[in-house]
C-alpha positions as CSV (number, residue, x, y, z in Angstrom):
1,M,5.2,10.3,-32.8
2,I,8.2,10.7,-30.5
3,V,11.4,12.5,-30.5
4,R,13.9,10.4,-32.3
5,Q,17.4,9.5,-31.3
6,R,20.2,10.1,-33.7
7,R,23.9,9.4,-33.7
8,G,25.5,11.7,-31.1
9,G,22.4,12.0,-28.9
10,L,18.8,13.3,-28.9
11,R,17.7,15.9,-31.4
12,R,16.2,18.7,-29.4
13,L,12.8,19.3,-30.8
14,Y,11.0,20.7,-27.8
15,P,11.9,23.5,-25.3
16,T,11.6,21.6,-22.0
17,C,14.9,19.9,-22.5
18,D,16.5,23.3,-22.5
19,T,14.5,24.4,-19.5
20,I,15.8,21.7,-17.3
21,Q,18.8,19.4,-17.2
22,S,18.6,15.8,-18.5
23,G,17.5,13.4,-15.9
24,F,19.9,11.6,-13.5
25,S,21.5,8.6,-15.2
26,V,20.2,5.1,-14.3
27,F,21.0,1.8,-16.1
28,K,18.2,0.4,-18.3
29,T,16.3,-2.7,-17.5
30,D,15.5,-5.4,-20.0
31,K,11.8,-4.5,-20.0
32,M,12.6,-0.9,-20.7
33,R,14.8,-1.9,-23.7
34,S,11.8,-3.5,-25.3
35,M,9.5,-0.6,-24.4
36,A,11.8,2.1,-25.8
37,K,11.3,1.7,-29.6
38,L,12.3,5.0,-31.1
39,D,10.4,6.5,-34.1
40,T,12.2,6.0,-37.4
41,T,9.7,7.9,-39.5
42,P,11.7,9.9,-42.2
43,D,11.6,13.7,-41.9
44,D,10.1,13.9,-45.4
45,S,7.3,11.4,-44.8
46,P,3.6,12.5,-45.1
47,A,3.1,11.7,-41.4
48,R,5.9,14.2,-40.5
49,K,4.7,16.8,-42.9
50,G,1.1,16.4,-41.8
51,G,2.1,16.9,-38.2
52,A,4.0,20.0,-39.0
53,K,1.2,21.4,-41.1
54,A,-1.3,20.7,-38.3
55,G,0.7,22.8,-35.9
56,A,1.1,25.6,-38.4
57,D,-2.6,25.8,-39.4
58,S,-4.1,25.3,-35.9
59,P,-4.6,28.0,-33.3
60,P,-2.2,27.8,-30.3
61,L,-3.0,25.0,-27.9
62,N,-1.6,24.6,-24.4
63,L,-2.2,21.3,-22.8
64,T,0.3,21.8,-19.9
65,N,-1.0,20.1,-16.8
66,H,-3.3,17.9,-18.8
67,F,-3.6,14.1,-19.2
68,L,-3.3,12.5,-22.6
69,I,-5.4,9.4,-22.6
70,A,-4.6,6.9,-25.4
71,M,-7.6,6.0,-27.5
72,P,-8.2,2.4,-28.6
73,S,-7.0,3.5,-32.1
74,M,-3.6,4.1,-30.5
75,L,-1.9,0.8,-31.6
76,D,1.6,2.0,-30.8
77,P,3.1,-0.6,-28.4
78,V,4.7,2.1,-26.4
79,F,1.7,4.3,-25.8
80,G,-1.2,2.0,-26.2
81,G,-3.3,2.0,-23.0
82,T,-1.3,4.8,-21.4
83,V,-2.0,8.0,-19.6
84,V,0.6,10.7,-20.1
85,Y,1.0,13.8,-17.8
86,L,2.1,16.8,-19.9
87,C,4.6,18.9,-18.0
88,E,5.0,21.4,-20.8
89,H,3.3,22.2,-24.1
90,N,3.7,25.1,-26.5
91,A,4.2,26.0,-30.1
92,N,7.6,24.3,-30.1
93,G,6.4,20.9,-28.9
94,A,5.5,19.0,-25.8
95,L,7.0,17.0,-23.0
96,G,5.3,14.5,-20.6
97,V,5.6,11.4,-18.5
98,V,3.6,8.2,-18.7
99,I,2.1,7.6,-15.3
100,N,0.6,4.1,-15.6
101,K,3.3,1.9,-17.1
102,P,5.5,0.3,-14.5
103,T,8.9,-1.2,-15.2
104,D,10.4,-4.2,-13.5
105,M,12.7,-1.9,-11.4
106,T,11.7,-1.1,-7.8
107,M,12.5,2.0,-5.9
108,Q,15.0,0.0,-3.8
109,V,16.9,-1.1,-6.9
110,L,16.8,2.4,-8.3
111,F,18.3,3.8,-5.1
112,D,21.0,1.1,-5.1
113,R,22.0,2.0,-8.6
114,I,22.4,5.7,-7.9
115,D,24.3,4.9,-4.6
116,L,21.6,6.1,-2.2
117,K,20.4,4.3,0.9
118,L,16.7,4.3,1.6
119,E,16.8,5.3,5.2
120,I,13.1,6.0,5.8
121,S,10.9,3.3,7.3
122,P,9.8,1.0,4.4
123,G,6.1,1.1,5.3
124,T,5.7,4.8,5.8
125,G,7.1,6.5,2.6
126,G,8.4,9.5,4.4
127,P,7.5,12.0,7.2
128,G,4.1,12.9,5.7
129,G,3.4,9.4,4.4
130,L,2.7,8.7,0.8
131,D,-0.7,7.6,-0.3
132,F,0.2,4.1,-1.5
133,G,-0.4,1.0,0.5
134,D,2.8,-0.7,-0.7
135,P,6.1,0.0,1.0
136,M,8.3,2.6,-0.6
137,A,11.1,0.2,-1.4
138,E,8.9,-2.2,-3.3
139,R,7.1,0.4,-5.4
140,P,7.8,0.1,-9.1
141,V,9.5,2.8,-11.1
142,M,7.4,4.0,-14.0
143,F,8.3,3.9,-17.7
144,G,7.9,7.6,-18.5
145,G,8.4,7.3,-22.2
146,P,10.9,6.3,-24.9
147,V,13.1,9.4,-24.8
148,Q,16.2,9.2,-22.6
149,V,15.1,5.9,-21.1
150,E,18.4,5.6,-19.1
151,R,17.6,8.8,-17.2
152,G,15.3,9.6,-14.3
153,F,12.4,12.0,-14.1
154,V,10.5,12.7,-10.9
155,L,7.0,14.2,-10.5
156,H,6.4,15.5,-7.0
157,T,4.8,18.1,-4.9
158,P,6.8,21.4,-5.2
159,V,8.2,21.7,-1.7
160,K,11.4,23.5,-2.9
161,Q,13.5,24.3,-5.9
162,Y,16.0,21.6,-6.6
163,S,19.0,21.8,-8.9
164,S,16.9,21.1,-12.0
165,T,13.1,21.6,-11.4
166,L,10.3,22.7,-13.7
167,A,7.3,24.0,-11.7
168,V,4.3,22.9,-13.6
169,T,1.6,24.1,-11.2
170,D,1.5,24.8,-7.5
171,Q,0.7,21.1,-6.9
172,I,3.1,19.4,-9.4
173,A,6.7,19.9,-10.3
174,M,9.1,17.8,-12.4
175,T,12.7,17.4,-11.2
176,T,15.5,15.7,-13.2
177,S,18.3,16.1,-10.7
178,K,19.4,13.5,-8.2
179,D,19.0,15.8,-5.1
180,V,15.3,15.3,-4.9
181,L,15.8,11.5,-4.4
182,E,18.6,12.2,-1.9
183,E,16.0,14.0,0.3
184,V,13.4,11.3,-0.2
185,A,16.0,8.7,0.9
186,H,16.7,10.6,4.0
187,G,13.0,11.0,4.8
188,N,12.6,14.8,4.3
189,G,11.8,15.0,0.6
190,P,8.4,15.6,-1.1
191,Q,5.5,13.7,0.4
192,R,4.2,12.7,-3.0
193,I,6.4,11.4,-5.8
194,L,6.3,9.4,-9.0
195,V,9.7,8.3,-10.3
196,S,10.0,7.4,-13.9
197,L,12.8,6.4,-16.3
198,G,12.5,8.2,-19.7
199,C,10.0,10.8,-20.8
200,S,7.7,11.4,-23.8
201,G,8.3,14.1,-26.3
202,W,6.7,15.6,-29.4
203,S,8.0,18.1,-31.9
204,A,6.0,21.1,-33.1
205,G,2.6,20.1,-34.4
206,Q,3.0,16.3,-33.9
207,L,0.9,16.1,-30.8
208,E,-1.8,18.3,-32.3
209,S,-1.9,16.1,-35.3
210,E,-2.3,12.9,-33.2
211,I,-5.2,14.5,-31.3
212,V,-6.9,15.5,-34.5
213,H,-6.6,12.0,-35.7
214,N,-8.2,10.6,-32.5
215,G,-5.0,9.2,-31.0
216,W,-5.6,10.9,-27.7
217,L,-8.3,12.3,-25.5
218,T,-7.3,15.3,-23.3
219,V,-8.5,16.4,-19.9
220,A,-7.2,18.7,-17.1
221,A,-5.0,16.6,-14.8
222,D,-5.9,15.6,-11.3
223,P,-2.8,15.2,-9.0
224,A,-4.6,12.6,-6.9
225,I,-4.6,10.2,-9.9
226,I,-0.8,10.6,-10.2
227,F,0.1,10.3,-6.6
228,E,-2.7,8.5,-4.7
229,L,-4.3,5.8,-7.0
230,P,-2.8,2.4,-7.6
231,I,-1.3,2.1,-11.1
232,A,-4.0,-0.2,-12.4
233,E,-6.7,2.3,-11.6
234,R,-5.2,5.4,-13.2
235,F,-6.4,4.9,-16.8
236,A,-10.0,4.5,-15.8
237,A,-9.8,7.4,-13.3
238,A,-8.4,9.7,-16.0
239,V,-11.2,8.7,-18.4
240,N,-13.8,9.3,-15.6
241,L,-12.7,12.9,-15.4
242,L,-14.4,13.3,-18.8
243,G,-17.6,12.0,-17.3
244,I,-17.5,8.8,-19.3
245,S,-16.6,5.2,-18.7
246,P,-13.6,3.5,-20.4
247,Y,-16.0,1.0,-21.9
248,M,-17.5,3.8,-23.9
249,L,-14.3,4.4,-25.8
250,T,-14.0,3.2,-29.3
251,A,-11.5,3.6,-32.1
252,E,-14.0,5.9,-33.9
253,S,-14.7,8.1,-30.9
254,G,-14.4,11.8,-31.5
255,R,-12.2,14.3,-29.7
256,A,-13.4,15.2,-26.2
């Protein structure tokens, strides 16, 4: 399902890792080590071949700026119950960030580990104010996925171009360089941010195969779900975008 790690580093199976730099380095937490189970499926397995064939036989599909909503049939301990925001998707693969799986690391701990001082008022979240009720320093960092779990990825409103930024839409960008957090720490960064450790990646045809086999529902993303809603409400809100209730989902549900 995911991009696998081999001796000597990650095998690059999707173009986004060439589009932007790897995320800023952060130490892993114990909880993240248990989350980050990398796929060990052999290249010549039926699952791998089936995924590649699905990509070859299907018409081009672009789910950039969409949510992937895990179906009940998604029994993977990493992705079960998740919502993934896709930052890039094309014929070569896909890259996204889980938006509803918190780690045990807070923003304050993250800033300490990358040698930044959080200078803004703890209750305000910056000059424009962020839409969470909790103080910035106490907000949890997300588990973005099992790829490069020691590195940071930041979703934010695209106020400017940082050293390594991928503009997804005019409302959402992803930055993997530390400079975006430097500005947040000083109180003049993006008003809306979601910081994650790790990302989620699929090679060519893998995501399409998982969708065909009812692993995911897909729907156009709403930035408010990423930046405004409490974490516990994001899954239900993403499902509601389809006009249905989460209680209507079953393992046998078809593709939406």
